[in-house]
N, C-alpha and C positions, 0 to 999 in steps of 0.2 A: 504492499498500499504505499501511495505517495505521503510525504510530511508536510510538503510546502505548495500552495497554490498561489502563483505570481498572478496578479490580475493587472490590466491595464482599467482606466476608470472612464475616460469620454468614449462614449458609444458601444462600452460591453458592460459597466454598471450602472452608468448615469446616462440619461438623453441629455446629451448637453449642446448637440450640434444646432440646435433652434438658435442658442445664444452667439455658439460661435460664428456659424455661419453669415449671423445677423450682424455681427462686430464687423466682419470682413466687408460684406456689402454694403453697410454703414461709411465704411472709410472710401471704398472706390466711388459710391456717390459722393463724397465730400470732395473727392480729388478731383471729380469730375472727369471719371476713367469708366469703361466699359465694366460692367459687372461680372465676375466668371459665373458659371451655374452651382450650385451646391454640389453636384458632384465633384468637379474638381476642386473646390476648396476644401472638401472631405478629403479626396487623394492626397493632396499635397500636404496639410496638416497632419495626416497620419503617418507621413514618410519623415519630415524633416524633425530635428532637435526645434525646441522652442526658440533657441537664440537664432535661428535660421529660418524659421517659418515666412517672415516677413521678406527676407530675400528673395523668397518664390516667388513673390508678387510684385515689388517696390524696387526700383533703383535706389542708389546711394542719395540722389538727391529727394527722395521722397519719403524715405524709412523713416527719419524721424518725427515727421509730422503724422506719418501711417500711423506709428506706435504710439504716438499720444492720442490719436483718434480712436483707435481699437480699444485702447485700454479705458478710454472715457467711457464707451460704448458698454464693455465688460462689465467695470463697475457698477454700471446701473442696473444691468439688465440679468447678470447670469444666472439669479436665482429664479428668474420670473418663468415659470412654465417649467423649471425643471422637476424631472421625473426619474424615477428608478427606472433600469430596463426590465422588462417584465422577466421575473423569475430570478431577479439578482439577489433578494433576501433570502428565497430558498435554497441557490447555491451557496452564498455565504453561511448560512446557518448547517447546512449539509458538512461543508468542512470544519466547523468548529466542533460539532456534535461527533465527528468521525476522527477528530484529533489531527487534521488537516490546517496548518497553521496558514491564513490568508494574510500576504503580502502585496504591498501594492505600490506601483512603480508608471509614474505618469510625468508627461512633459507640461503638465500643468503647474505655476507656481503655488506654493504653500498655502497662501493667505486665502486664495479661491478655492482650493480644493478642501479645505479645512471647514470653510463656509459651507460647501457644497454636501460634505459629508454628514457634520450636523442637522443639515436642511431636511435630509435623508433620513436621518436615525441611522449612519452607518459607521458613526466615528468609534466605536469601540471594538469594533470587529477585526482591526488590522496590527500585526506584533509589529510591522517595521513597513513605513511608506519612504519611497524617495521621489521626490519631484524636482521641476527644473530648476536650474541653475544651483543646486546645492554642492554640486562637485563640479570639476573641471570639465566633464562632459556631460551630457543627458543622454538619456533612453534613447537609442537602444544600443549605447557604446558600451563595451566592457566594463568600463570604470561604474558607470550608475548600475551596471547588473551586479556588478562584486560588491559595490557598496549596499546593496538591499539585503546582503548576508553578511555586513559589516566585514569584508573583506578575509572572511575566513573561509575554509574549505567547504564545499559543497559537493553531494553526490549526485549526480544528472537524474539517477533513477527515482531519487526523492522528491523531485519538483516537477509540476506542470504549468505550462503558462499559459493564460487564459485570455483572450485579446480579440480585438476585431480588424486589425490591420497588417501592413508589412513590418512595421516595425515591433509587434509582438512575435512574428516569425523570427525575426533577428534576434530576440532577445531569446528564445528557446535556444537557438544555434549556439550563443553564447554560452549557456548552460550546459548545452549537449541534450537538452530536455525536449519533451512532447509538447507540441502547440495544439491548442482547442480554440480555432478561430470561429466566430460568429459572424456570418454572411459572407458575402461572395469577394470582399477587397482585398483578400489576400489568401493563398494557399497554405494551410497549416496541415500537419498530421492527422486532425480531425476537422472535418468542416460540421458545425451546426446550425438549425435555423431559428433555434430558441434558445436562451441559455441554458433552461432547465436541462436542457441535453447532454451539457457537459455533468450531469450527476454522474450519470449511467458509466458515461467514459471513465471518470475517475474512479467508480467502483472497480472496473475492470484492469486499472494501472497498478 
């Protein structure tokens, strides 16, 4: 049986993309630029480290203003309509009840994450959390992955990574672990259509 479940946050446990996409659309509109689709925004934000995401969309002359506008929007809206992904509490409770330690790694900054965890009532589940900009490199870099285990040795067969994007697959590769991927934005070891399906997979690991 696995001992650790490494979770992603945005799009995996919490439906935060309405605020994220709204933030980017707000920036593009404020700068008078064509607004990309939700799919393009999700794809780019899922792959890049937090500090590099804006550079995927804006050049050096725009980035400071874009950052200010984005966080202005997020500060005001990131808890509006925030919901847990269906099955999130069920999966977390399964982990706790079966002595699988939930850990969380995200490219979201800690103040926003902590507010969202509290809003959803998930703040007590995670034994360790690593957020954006807390180490030299963010998820999915090896530094962030090792920080989640306090830079101690870990066994690949004791870990499963549960997420919804390419970065989560990369995290699993760092650990040498299996990945369970929600949706179709990336190809993991196991693909699931809804989060509660991860329970049956974990039972077999």
